[in-house]
N, C-alpha and C positions, 0 to 999 in steps of 0.2 A: 144465401149465406148471411148470417146475422152480422151487423156492423161490428168492427173491432172496438173493444172497450179500452180506453186509455188507462195507463197506470199513473194515477195522479196523487201526488203528495202535496198538501197545502204548505205554503211557505211559513205560516205561523198557525197558532191555535188560539181558541177562545180563552184558554187558561193563561197563556202568555200575554194576551191583550188585557185580561183582568189584572194581572200582576203589574203591568205597566201603568194601568189606570189606578192602581192601588184600591181596587174594589173587590167585592165578593165575586165568586164564580157566577157566570151568566147561566140562567136556567130558563126553560120554557114554562111559563106560568101566567095565567090570566091576571094575576094580581101583582105581577112584577112591576117595579117602578123604574126599571132601566131596560135597555134593549134585551130582547130575548136571545137565547142561545142560537135560535134559527136565524135571527137578524144578524148577529155577529158573524156567523158562518157565511152568510151572504156577503157581508162586507169583506170578509177575508177572500172570498172568491173574486170579488171585484178588484180588490187590491192586487191580488196575484196576477190577474189579467193585465192590469195597468203596468205592473213591473215588466211583464213579458213584452208588452207593446213598446214601452219607453226604452228598454234596453236592447230590443231586437234579438233577445236570447231567451232561454228558459232553463229552469233547474228542475224540470219535470217533463214528462212526455207530452209533446204537442203535435198536432197535425199541421203540416205546412199550409200556408195561405188562410189559416183559421184566425178568427178575431177573438175567440174565447175557447178555453179548454173544454167547455161544455159541448162543443161541436162533436158530432158522432163520426165525422169523416172529413177529409180534406174537401172544402167546398169548391175549389177551383184548381186547375193545373198551374204549375209554375213552369213558364216557358223560357227557353234559352236558345239563342242562335249560336252555333259553333263558330269559333274563329278559325283562322287558317294556320295557326301555330300548331305544329305537331312535334312533340318532344320524343326523340328516338327511344328513350328508355321509359317513357311514361304513356304517351298518347296525346289525344286532344283533351284539354281540360274543360270541364263544365263547372263553373263557380256557382254553387248554390247560394240561396239567400241566407242560409243558416249553417251553423256548424254543429258538431256533436250529433251527427246523423245516426239514427238507429239502423240496424241492418235491414236492407230492403226486403220486404216479404209481401208477396201478393195476397197472402192469407190475412194480412193485417192492413189491407186496403192501400198498400204502396203500389206505385206504378212508375215505370221507367221505359219510355218509348222514344225511338229515334226515327225521323222521317227519312225514307230511302228514295224519295223522288216521286213516289206514287202513293205511299201509305206509311202509317206509323208502325214500326216493327217493335213488338214487345220484347225488350231485352231480358226481362226477368224470366220469360217463358221460353224464348227462342235463341238466346245467346248465353255464352258461358262466362262466368265471372272468374277473374284471375289475372295476375300480371302478365302471364304469357298467353292469355286467351283474348276474349272480345272486349272486356271492360273490367275496371277495378275501381275501388273507392277509397279515398282517404276520409274516413268517417269523422275524425276529430276536426280536420280542417274544413269539412264541408265541400269536398271536391270529388267529382267523378271523372275518370279518364276513359276515353273511348280509343281502342287500339285498332283503328281502321284508317289507313292512309288515304283511301278514296274520299272519306268524309272531309278531309282538309281541302279538297279541291271543289267542293260543292257547297251550295247554300243549304245548310241543314238545320232543322229545328229539333229541339229536344223538349219533351213534355214530361213532367214528373209530379208525383204525389208521394210524400214521404213523412216520416215522423222524426222529430229531433228533440233535443233537450238533455241536460245532464241528469245524473241519477242521484244526486245528493244536494240538499239545500244548505249553502254556506251561511255562516253567522250574519254577515252583513245583509244578505237578502232577507233572512228571517227578521232582522231588525227593521229593515225598510218596510216590510209588509206590516209589522206590528205598529210602526209609526203611522202608516197610512190609515189603518183601521182605527187607531186611537183618535186620529184627527176626524175621521168620519163620525165617530160616536160623539166626540166633543162638540161637533157642529150641529148636532140634533137640537131640537127645541128644548128637550129635557136634559141638556148637558149639565145643568146645575146639580142634578141628582148624582152625576158621576164626578164632576169636578167642582169641589166646593172651594170658595174663597177662604184663604187662610193668611193670617198676618205673619205666620212663620215660614211660609213657603211661596213658591211662584204662583201668580194668578192664573186662572184658566186661559186667558188670552195669551199669556207667556208660554204655557204648555202647548197650545195649538201652534204658535209660531215656531217653537222648537221642533215639534213633530213634522211640520211642513218643511223646514229647512233641512232637518236631518234626513228625511226620506228623499228629498230632492238631491242632496249630495251623494247619498249611497247609490241611488239609481243612476245618477250622472257618471259616477265612477265606474259603473258596470256597463254603460252604453257601448254598443259595438257598431263598428262601421265596416260594411262588407262591400267588396267589389263584385258587382253583378255582371253576368255576361254569359 
């Protein structure tokens, strides 16, 4: 079976970067005197990955445990040891490292397995999902609940591979990505072609400082802190 292909929306575009830099649209041309469109799109991909890493979240589809959205599958399992708390109306909680979890689907390379003492049991294939069944999920909060009282009395490990991320890019994340890319371009050796000194406006160094501070603030405001277990 072919690897599942992520549904990825960039956080910004080359046109928005060009607008922020107040320059003409980027193109792929051997005579271009500024970064090519391909280079700018690569900068956008790097900026988007940086935002995901620094916030611990994503506004696009991502594989768990991945370091870049270019990964074709989850590279490693996410492991959790179950605690001994069993909520009568919910079950045993598993706190995932991320929230906004996509529906688990083995056809999309997701996995959810629970150790039964001798082997890992595939819950997607061999257990029923539902509040009155074997397990259920709070997708938004990033929690899975296992409804099996026996598991609360055992040392049980859970291994998962899943996809997460929101389905729309908010304005502040778009702005953060645009600022990061503008800074990358401005720090190139040929930045003078993009950012010209002007007596009537901010200097190139001032613009770089602004983009740095602005992106840092926007990203810090979106940083998430998760309880793992």
